[in-house]
C-alpha positions in Angstrom: 89.4 102.6 117.9 91.1 102.8 114.5 92.4 99.8 112.5 95.7 100.7 110.9 96.8 98.5 108.0 100.4 98.8 106.9 101.8 97.9 103.5 105.3 97.2 102.0 108.2 99.0 103.7 106.0 100.4 106.5 104.8 96.9 107.4 108.4 95.8 107.5 109.4 98.8 109.7 106.7 98.2 112.3 107.0 94.5 112.1 103.3 93.8 111.4 100.6 94.2 108.8 98.0 95.8 111.0 97.1 96.9 114.5 94.2 98.7 116.3 94.9 101.9 118.1 92.8 103.7 120.6 92.7 107.2 119.2 90.2 110.1 119.9 87.2 110.5 117.7 88.5 113.5 115.9 92.1 112.2 115.5 93.8 113.3 112.3 96.6 111.9 110.1 99.0 114.1 112.0 97.9 112.6 115.3 98.4 109.1 113.9 101.9 110.0 112.7 102.7 111.3 116.2 101.5 108.2 117.9 103.4 105.9 115.5 106.6 107.9 115.8 106.3 107.8 119.6 105.8 104.1 119.4 108.2 103.0 116.7 110.8 105.9 116.7 111.6 109.0 114.8 113.0 107.1 111.8 109.5 105.9 111.1 108.2 109.4 111.1 110.5 110.2 108.2 109.0 107.3 106.3 105.4 108.3 107.2 106.1 111.8 105.8 106.2 110.4 102.3 103.3 107.9 102.7 99.8 108.3 101.4 96.9 107.4 103.7 93.7 105.8 102.5 91.1 107.3 104.9 87.7 106.0 104.0 87.6 106.3 100.2 90.0 109.2 100.1 93.7 108.9 99.3 95.4 111.8 101.0 98.7 113.2 102.3 96.9 116.0 104.2 97.8 115.9 107.9 94.6 117.5 108.9 92.4 114.7 107.4 90.2 113.2 110.2 90.7 109.5 110.5 88.0 106.9 109.8 87.6 103.5 111.6 90.2 102.0 109.1 93.2 103.7 107.7 95.7 102.2 105.2 99.3 103.5 105.3 100.8 103.3 101.8 104.5 104.0 101.1 105.5 105.1 97.6 105.5 102.2 95.2 108.0 101.8 92.4 106.9 100.7 88.9 103.8 101.4 87.0 
Protein backbone atom coordinates (compact mmCIF):
# COMPACT_ATOMS: atom_id res chain seq x y z
CA UNK A 1 0.00 0.00 0.00
CA UNK A 2 1.24 3.44 -0.92
CA UNK A 3 -0.23 6.69 0.40
CA UNK A 4 -0.32 9.25 -2.40
CA UNK A 5 -0.64 12.91 -1.44
CA UNK A 6 -1.65 15.40 -4.12
CA UNK A 7 -0.99 19.13 -4.11
CA UNK A 8 -2.32 22.20 -5.97
CA UNK A 9 -3.48 21.53 -9.56
CA UNK A 10 -3.06 17.76 -9.25
CA UNK A 11 -5.31 17.67 -6.17
CA UNK A 12 -7.87 19.68 -8.12
CA UNK A 13 -7.62 17.33 -11.11
CA UNK A 14 -8.17 14.15 -9.08
CA UNK A 15 -10.66 15.76 -6.71
CA UNK A 16 -8.90 14.79 -3.50
CA UNK A 17 -5.84 15.56 -1.41
CA UNK A 18 -4.75 11.96 -0.88
CA UNK A 19 -5.55 8.32 -1.41
CA UNK A 20 -4.04 4.92 -0.73
CA UNK A 21 -3.24 2.64 -3.64
CA UNK A 22 -2.44 -1.06 -3.60
CA UNK A 23 0.76 -1.17 -5.66
CA UNK A 24 3.39 -3.92 -5.88
CA UNK A 25 6.42 -3.67 -3.56
CA UNK A 26 8.81 -2.63 -6.33
CA UNK A 27 6.43 -0.21 -8.07
CA UNK A 28 8.07 2.86 -9.62
CA UNK A 29 7.05 6.42 -10.42
CA UNK A 30 6.27 5.18 -13.95
CA UNK A 31 3.94 2.51 -12.53
CA UNK A 32 2.22 5.14 -10.40
CA UNK A 33 1.71 7.40 -13.42
CA UNK A 34 0.20 4.49 -15.37
CA UNK A 35 -2.26 3.64 -12.58
CA UNK A 36 -3.27 7.28 -12.17
CA UNK A 37 -3.72 7.83 -15.92
CA UNK A 38 -5.82 4.65 -16.14
CA UNK A 39 -7.94 5.86 -13.22
CA UNK A 40 -8.28 9.57 -13.99
CA UNK A 41 -7.70 9.76 -17.75
CA UNK A 42 -4.92 10.60 -20.21
CA UNK A 43 -5.11 14.35 -19.55
CA UNK A 44 -3.85 13.69 -16.03
CA UNK A 45 -0.83 11.83 -17.43
CA UNK A 46 0.19 15.00 -19.27
CA UNK A 47 0.09 16.88 -15.96
CA UNK A 48 1.97 14.11 -14.16
CA UNK A 49 4.74 14.34 -16.75
CA UNK A 50 5.76 17.78 -15.46
CA UNK A 51 5.35 16.96 -11.77
CA UNK A 52 8.05 16.21 -9.26
CA UNK A 53 7.62 13.32 -6.84
CA UNK A 54 8.77 13.35 -3.25
CA UNK A 55 9.68 9.71 -2.65
CA UNK A 56 11.03 9.28 0.85
CA UNK A 57 13.46 12.17 1.23
CA UNK A 58 14.24 12.39 -2.50
CA UNK A 59 12.61 14.86 -4.86
CA UNK A 60 12.68 13.24 -8.29
CA UNK A 61 11.28 13.20 -11.80
CA UNK A 62 12.99 9.88 -12.61
CA UNK A 63 10.31 7.39 -13.69
CA UNK A 64 12.44 4.45 -12.54
CA UNK A 65 12.49 5.58 -8.89
CA UNK A 66 11.02 2.89 -6.63
CA UNK A 67 8.14 4.16 -4.49
CA UNK A 68 8.17 4.38 -0.70
CA UNK A 69 5.10 3.99 1.55
CA UNK A 70 4.27 7.68 1.01
CA UNK A 71 4.69 9.69 -2.18
CA UNK A 72 3.87 13.36 -2.71
CA UNK A 73 2.90 14.48 -6.21
CA UNK A 74 4.02 18.08 -6.69
CA UNK A 75 3.10 20.10 -9.78
CA UNK A 76 5.31 23.03 -10.79
CA UNK A 77 4.72 26.04 -8.56
CA UNK A 78 4.89 29.63 -9.73
CA UNK A 79 6.61 32.32 -7.77
CA UNK A 80 9.72 32.17 -5.72
